[in-house]
C-alpha positions as CSV (number, residue, x, y, z in Angstrom):
1,M,-2.1,-3.3,34.3
2,D,0.9,-4.0,32.2
3,F,2.0,-1.9,28.9
4,S,4.9,-4.0,27.9
5,L,4.9,-6.7,25.0
6,N,5.2,-10.2,26.1
7,E,7.9,-12.5,24.3
8,E,5.9,-13.7,21.6
9,H,4.8,-10.5,20.7
10,K,8.5,-8.9,20.6
11,L,9.7,-11.7,18.7
12,F,7.0,-11.0,16.1
13,R,7.9,-7.1,16.0
14,S,11.4,-8.3,15.4
15,T,10.7,-10.5,12.6
16,M,8.6,-7.7,10.9
17,R,11.5,-5.2,11.5
18,D,13.8,-7.5,10.3
19,F,11.6,-8.0,6.9
20,V,11.1,-4.4,6.4
21,D,15.0,-3.7,6.8
22,R,15.8,-6.4,4.4
23,E,12.9,-5.9,1.6
24,I,10.9,-2.7,1.9
25,R,13.6,0.0,3.1
26,P,16.0,-0.4,-0.1
27,V,13.3,-0.2,-2.6
28,A,10.6,2.2,-0.9
29,R,11.8,5.4,-2.4
30,E,12.5,4.5,-6.0
31,W,9.0,2.2,-6.2
32,E,6.7,4.9,-4.5
33,Q,8.4,7.4,-6.7
34,S,8.1,5.7,-9.8
35,G,4.6,4.2,-9.1
36,T,5.8,0.4,-9.0
37,Y,3.6,-1.9,-7.5
38,P,5.5,-3.9,-4.9
39,T,4.6,-7.2,-6.1
40,P,7.9,-9.0,-4.8
41,I,6.9,-7.9,-1.3
42,V,3.5,-9.3,-1.5
43,E,5.0,-12.6,-2.6
44,T,7.3,-12.8,0.7
45,M,4.1,-11.2,2.9
46,K,2.4,-14.1,1.5
47,Q,5.2,-16.5,2.6
48,M,5.2,-15.3,5.8
49,G,1.5,-15.8,6.4
50,L,0.6,-11.9,6.8
51,F,-2.5,-12.1,4.7
52,G,-3.8,-14.7,7.0
53,I,-3.2,-12.8,10.5
54,T,-7.0,-12.2,11.2
55,I,-8.2,-15.5,9.9
56,P,-8.8,-18.4,12.4
57,E,-6.6,-21.2,12.4
58,E,-9.1,-23.5,11.4
59,Y,-9.4,-22.2,8.0
60,G,-5.4,-21.9,7.6
61,G,-4.7,-18.4,9.1
62,M,-2.6,-17.0,11.7
63,E,-5.4,-16.1,14.2
64,A,-3.1,-13.4,15.7
65,D,-4.1,-11.1,18.5
66,L,-5.0,-7.5,17.5
67,V,-2.0,-6.2,19.4
68,S,0.3,-8.2,16.8
69,M,-2.0,-6.8,13.9
70,A,-0.9,-3.4,15.2
71,L,2.9,-4.1,15.7
72,M,2.8,-5.6,11.8
73,F,1.2,-2.5,10.5
74,E,3.6,-0.1,12.5
75,E,6.6,-1.9,11.5
76,I,5.5,-2.0,7.8
77,S,4.6,1.7,7.9
78,R,8.0,2.3,9.2
79,G,9.3,1.5,6.0
80,W,6.5,2.4,3.3
81,M,2.7,2.8,4.5
82,G,1.7,2.3,1.3
83,V,2.6,-1.1,1.5
84,A,0.6,-1.7,4.8
85,G,-2.4,-0.7,2.9
86,I,-2.2,-3.9,0.6
87,L,-2.9,-5.7,4.2
88,G,-5.0,-3.1,5.5
89,S,-8.5,-3.6,3.9
90,H,-7.6,-7.3,3.2
91,S,-7.3,-8.0,6.9
92,L,-10.4,-6.1,7.7
93,S,-12.3,-8.1,5.5
94,C,-11.1,-11.2,6.3
95,R,-12.1,-10.6,9.5
96,M,-15.7,-9.6,8.9
97,I,-16.1,-13.0,6.6
98,A,-14.7,-15.0,9.7
99,L,-17.0,-13.4,12.2
100,H,-20.1,-13.0,10.1
101,G,-19.9,-15.2,7.1
102,T,-22.0,-18.5,6.8
103,E,-20.1,-21.5,7.0
104,E,-20.0,-22.2,3.4
105,Q,-18.7,-18.8,2.7
106,K,-16.0,-19.3,5.2
107,Q,-15.0,-22.6,3.6
108,R,-15.1,-20.9,0.2
109,Y,-12.7,-18.1,0.7
110,L,-10.8,-18.0,3.9
111,P,-8.3,-20.7,2.9
112,D,-7.2,-19.1,0.1
113,L,-7.4,-15.4,1.3
114,A,-5.0,-16.9,4.4
115,T,-2.5,-17.9,2.0
116,G,-2.8,-14.6,-0.2
117,K,-3.8,-16.5,-3.4
118,R,-6.9,-14.5,-2.7
119,R,-7.0,-11.0,-1.6
120,T,-9.4,-8.8,-0.9
121,G,-10.8,-5.3,0.2
122,L,-13.8,-3.5,1.2
123,A,-16.1,-1.3,-0.9
124,L,-18.1,1.2,1.1
125,T,-17.2,4.9,-0.1
126,E,-19.0,6.4,-2.9
127,P,-19.0,9.8,-4.9
128,N,-21.6,11.1,-2.6
129,A,-21.3,9.0,0.6
130,G,-18.1,8.7,2.7
131,S,-18.5,9.1,6.6
132,D,-22.2,8.7,6.2
133,L,-22.6,5.1,4.8
134,Q,-26.4,5.1,5.6
135,G,-26.6,7.9,2.6
136,I,-25.1,5.3,0.1
137,D,-26.9,5.0,-3.5
138,T,-25.7,1.4,-4.4
139,R,-28.6,-1.0,-4.7
140,A,-29.0,-4.6,-5.1
141,V,-32.4,-5.9,-6.0
142,L,-33.0,-9.7,-5.6
143,D,-34.2,-11.4,-9.1
144,G,-34.4,-15.1,-8.7
145,N,-31.5,-16.4,-7.1
146,E,-29.2,-13.5,-7.8
147,Y,-28.8,-10.0,-6.5
148,V,-28.3,-7.6,-9.4
149,I,-25.9,-4.4,-8.2
150,R,-25.8,-1.2,-9.8
151,G,-23.6,1.6,-8.3
152,T,-20.6,3.5,-7.9
153,K,-17.8,3.2,-5.5
154,I,-14.3,5.0,-5.5
155,W,-11.2,4.9,-3.3
156,I,-11.2,1.2,-3.4
157,T,-7.7,-0.1,-2.1
158,N,-6.8,-3.6,-3.6
159,A,-9.8,-3.4,-6.3
160,R,-8.0,-4.8,-9.1
161,Y,-6.9,-7.8,-7.2
162,A,-9.9,-8.0,-4.5
163,D,-11.3,-11.6,-5.3
164,P,-13.9,-11.2,-3.6
165,L,-14.7,-7.9,-3.2
166,P,-17.4,-7.3,0.0
167,V,-19.7,-4.6,-1.5
168,L,-21.9,-2.5,0.9
169,V,-25.2,-2.2,-0.7
170,K,-29.0,-1.3,0.1
171,T,-31.1,-4.0,-0.4
172,D,-34.0,-2.1,0.8
173,P,-33.9,1.1,0.3
174,T,-37.4,2.1,1.6
175,T,-36.5,1.0,5.2
176,E,-36.2,3.5,7.9
177,P,-34.1,4.0,9.4
178,A,-31.9,3.3,6.6
179,H,-29.5,0.7,8.0
180,K,-32.0,-2.2,8.5
181,G,-32.2,-2.2,4.5
182,M,-28.2,-2.7,3.9
183,S,-26.3,-5.6,3.3
184,V,-22.9,-6.7,2.2
185,L,-22.5,-8.5,-1.0
186,L,-19.3,-10.7,-1.9
187,V,-18.7,-10.0,-5.5
188,E,-15.9,-11.9,-7.4
189,Q,-13.2,-10.8,-9.9
190,G,-14.8,-11.6,-13.4
191,T,-18.4,-10.9,-12.9
192,P,-19.8,-9.2,-15.8
193,G,-20.9,-5.9,-14.9
194,F,-17.8,-5.3,-12.6
195,V,-15.3,-2.6,-13.8
196,V,-12.4,-1.3,-12.4
197,S,-12.7,2.0,-14.3
198,R,-9.9,4.2,-13.1
199,D,-7.3,4.8,-10.6
200,M,-7.6,7.7,-8.2
201,G,-4.9,10.4,-8.3
202,K,-3.1,10.7,-4.9
203,I,-0.6,13.0,-3.4
204,G,0.7,10.0,-1.2
205,Y,-0.1,6.4,-0.2
206,K,1.4,5.3,-3.4
207,G,2.0,1.8,-4.2
208,P,-1.4,0.2,-3.5
209,E,-4.0,1.3,-6.4
210,S,-7.1,3.2,-5.1
211,C,-9.7,2.7,-7.7
212,E,-13.3,3.7,-8.8
213,V,-15.3,0.9,-9.3
214,Q,-18.6,0.5,-11.5
215,L,-20.9,-1.9,-10.9
216,D,-23.4,-1.9,-13.7
217,D,-26.2,-4.5,-13.3
218,V,-23.7,-7.3,-11.5
219,R,-25.3,-10.3,-10.9
220,V,-24.1,-12.0,-7.4
221,P,-25.6,-15.4,-6.5
222,I,-27.9,-15.3,-3.2
223,E,-25.2,-17.3,-1.5
224,N,-22.9,-14.5,-1.5
225,L,-25.3,-12.3,0.7
226,L,-22.6,-12.1,3.9
227,G,-24.3,-13.8,6.7
228,G,-26.9,-15.0,4.6
229,E,-29.3,-12.6,6.0
230,E,-30.2,-9.0,4.4
231,G,-30.2,-6.1,6.8
232,K,-27.1,-6.8,8.7
233,G,-24.7,-4.9,6.2
234,L,-24.1,-1.9,8.3
235,K,-23.6,-3.8,11.4
236,Q,-21.1,-5.9,9.7
237,V,-19.1,-3.1,8.4
238,L,-19.2,-0.8,11.4
239,G,-17.7,-3.9,13.9
240,G,-15.0,-4.2,11.0
241,L,-14.2,-0.6,11.4
242,E,-13.5,-0.9,14.8
243,V,-10.4,-2.9,13.8
244,G,-9.6,-1.0,10.9
245,R,-9.3,2.3,13.0
246,I,-6.7,-0.1,15.1
247,N,-4.8,-0.8,11.8
248,I,-4.9,3.1,11.2
249,A,-3.8,4.2,14.1
250,A,-0.9,1.6,13.8
251,R,0.0,2.9,10.6
252,A,0.0,6.3,11.8
253,V,2.4,5.4,14.9
254,G,4.6,3.8,12.4
255,I,5.0,7.2,10.2
256,A,5.3,9.1,13.4
257,Q,8.1,6.9,14.8
258,E,10.1,6.9,11.4
259,A,9.6,10.6,11.2
260,Y,11.3,11.2,14.8
261,D,14.1,8.6,14.1
262,Q,14.7,10.5,11.1
263,A,14.8,13.5,12.8
264,L,17.0,12.7,15.7
265,Q,19.4,11.2,13.4
266,Y,19.7,14.5,10.9
267,S,19.7,16.4,14.1
268,R,23.1,14.3,15.2
269,E,24.7,14.8,11.8
270,R,23.6,18.3,10.8
271,N,26.2,20.9,11.9
272,A,25.6,24.7,12.4
273,F,27.4,27.0,13.8
274,G,29.8,24.9,14.9
275,R,28.2,22.1,16.4
276,P,25.1,19.5,16.0
277,I,21.9,21.3,16.0
278,S,20.7,18.2,18.2
279,Q,22.6,20.6,20.9
280,F,20.2,23.6,20.4
281,Q,17.2,23.8,22.4
282,A,14.6,24.5,19.7
283,I,15.6,21.2,18.4
284,Q,15.8,19.2,21.5
285,L,12.0,20.9,22.7
286,K,10.8,19.6,19.1
287,L,12.4,16.0,19.6
288,A,11.1,15.8,23.1
289,D,7.5,16.8,21.7
290,I,7.2,14.2,19.0
291,A,8.8,11.5,21.2
292,T,6.3,11.7,24.2
293,K,3.4,12.3,21.5
294,V,4.7,9.1,19.6
295,Q,4.6,6.7,22.6
296,A,1.4,8.0,23.7
297,S,-0.2,7.1,20.4
298,R,1.5,3.4,20.7
299,L,0.1,2.9,24.2
300,L,-3.4,4.2,23.1
301,T,-3.1,1.8,20.0
302,W,-2.2,-1.3,22.1
303,W,-5.1,-0.2,24.5
304,A,-7.7,-0.5,21.7
305,A,-6.3,-3.4,20.4
306,S,-6.4,-5.0,23.8
307,R,-10.1,-3.8,24.4
308,A,-11.0,-5.4,21.2
309,D,-9.1,-8.8,22.0
310,S,-11.3,-9.0,24.9
311,G,-14.5,-9.3,22.8
312,E,-15.7,-5.8,24.4
313,R,-16.9,-2.8,22.5
314,A,-14.3,-1.0,21.4
315,D,-15.6,1.9,18.9
316,M,-14.6,4.4,21.5
317,E,-11.1,3.2,22.3
318,S,-10.3,2.7,18.6
319,G,-11.6,6.0,17.9
320,M,-9.4,7.6,20.2
321,A,-6.3,5.8,19.3
322,K,-7.0,6.6,15.5
323,Y,-7.9,10.4,15.9
324,F,-4.8,11.0,18.5
325,A,-2.2,8.7,16.4
326,S,-3.0,10.2,13.3
327,E,-3.0,13.8,14.4
328,V,0.6,13.0,15.9
329,A,1.5,11.5,12.7
330,L,0.8,14.8,10.8
331,E,2.3,17.1,13.5
332,A,5.6,14.4,13.6
333,S,6.0,14.5,9.5
334,L,6.1,18.2,9.4
335,E,8.2,18.7,12.6
336,S,10.8,16.3,11.0
337,M,10.8,18.2,7.9
338,R,11.3,21.8,9.3
339,I,14.4,19.9,11.5
340,H,15.5,18.8,8.1
341,G,15.3,22.0,6.8
342,G,15.7,22.3,3.0
343,M,16.5,18.6,3.1
344,G,13.4,17.5,4.2
345,Y,11.9,19.4,1.0
346,S,13.9,17.2,-1.3
347,T,12.7,14.0,-2.7
348,E,16.4,12.6,-2.0
349,L,15.3,11.7,1.5
350,D,12.2,10.3,2.9
351,V,11.0,12.8,5.1
352,E,8.7,14.2,2.3
353,R,7.0,10.8,1.6
354,L,6.1,10.6,5.3
355,Y,4.8,14.0,5.1
356,R,2.7,13.0,2.0
357,D,1.4,9.9,3.6
358,A,0.2,11.2,7.1
359,P,-2.8,13.4,5.9
360,L,-4.6,10.0,5.0
361,M,-4.5,8.7,8.5
362,A,-6.7,11.6,9.8
363,I,-9.0,10.5,7.0
364,G,-9.4,7.0,6.4
365,E,-11.7,4.6,8.4
366,G,-13.9,7.7,9.4
367,T,-12.3,10.9,9.4
368,N,-11.4,12.5,12.6
369,D,-14.0,15.0,13.0
370,V,-16.8,12.0,12.7
371,L,-14.6,9.9,15.4
372,R,-14.5,13.0,17.5
373,M,-18.3,12.5,17.7
374,V,-18.2,8.9,18.1
375,I,-16.0,9.5,21.3
376,A,-18.2,12.3,22.3
377,K,-21.0,9.8,22.2
378,S,-19.7,7.1,24.2
379,L,-18.7,9.9,26.8
380,V,-22.4,11.5,27.1
381,N,-23.8,7.8,27.4
382,G,-21.7,6.8,30.1
383,R,-19.9,4.0,28.4
384,S,-16.7,5.2,29.0
385,E,-14.4,4.4,32.1
386,I,-12.2,7.1,31.5
387,G,-10.9,9.0,34.5
388,G,-11.8,5.8,36.8
């Protein structure tokens, strides 16, 4: 059992850290507060090949392991979690297409997705269906050689740029259980009836857009059915969400690490009663708690990533990592704000952004309450090796 990074991982992390320090940190606060889309950062990420991190080399991608993916999301999130979101659902969907797409679909989309010439996302959530994906209302009816889609999706990251956008639909709403009638269709930008109707207002996660998407009699060729077979959609999506939760866990680690780093630095610089506040036991206990939990979160995330890399089922492991790391991000951002005192509440420092970004980590890719049930189901069914 080895909890250290190999030399390749260390080099990749160093490269990512240099990129974040050079191109993200200097602009993050200004662009986040003004709602500026980080186009120059996206262009650099294209040049670095980051859009192809989960795409096989034969289609022009990096085909990195999931530990490397976790390192990428952690480092970017330390600088600005919103930028990590641009790569988040893109990387998940690219992996879905690589694993489940037909050869024609892979050849058509993956090379451009690897370079960032095309980008993608994932349309799952609806106004009346979030964690309960089997409760979606979006329908796709086969009409000749085309599916006709009608429905609404919300909270869709990259909606304005996704081409194609994988959309979870019900191709047979009468089937029981419902998941057997669910499929994923790849909807291309510019398709008539596909409308990004509005951007959702958010307290955090600024930078990337989160949109409502209307699908009004959108016609998609049958060749765009992911995998070429109906009824496989929910399985395809849930497999992708295992990786998505590793992504969210890593982002949460990045937020928590940055909250700790800023709290430690401030405690050394801020004086009270004639000495730095880092010398007060109350502050030291807070720092010790945060540091311990951040490292535990990181190791859980690497463990989940390694499990998924081995080809084994990793829903429990990724669920544990995402659940724990996101709760730590919430705690760390609040404690960092408390250590900063009044300045932690100011928009002149980055602590308040971490505090606003952290809650999404506990909600995205399955709420933590739902993930606790996923974890418990694995434990009760005896799949876990926890405890030896």
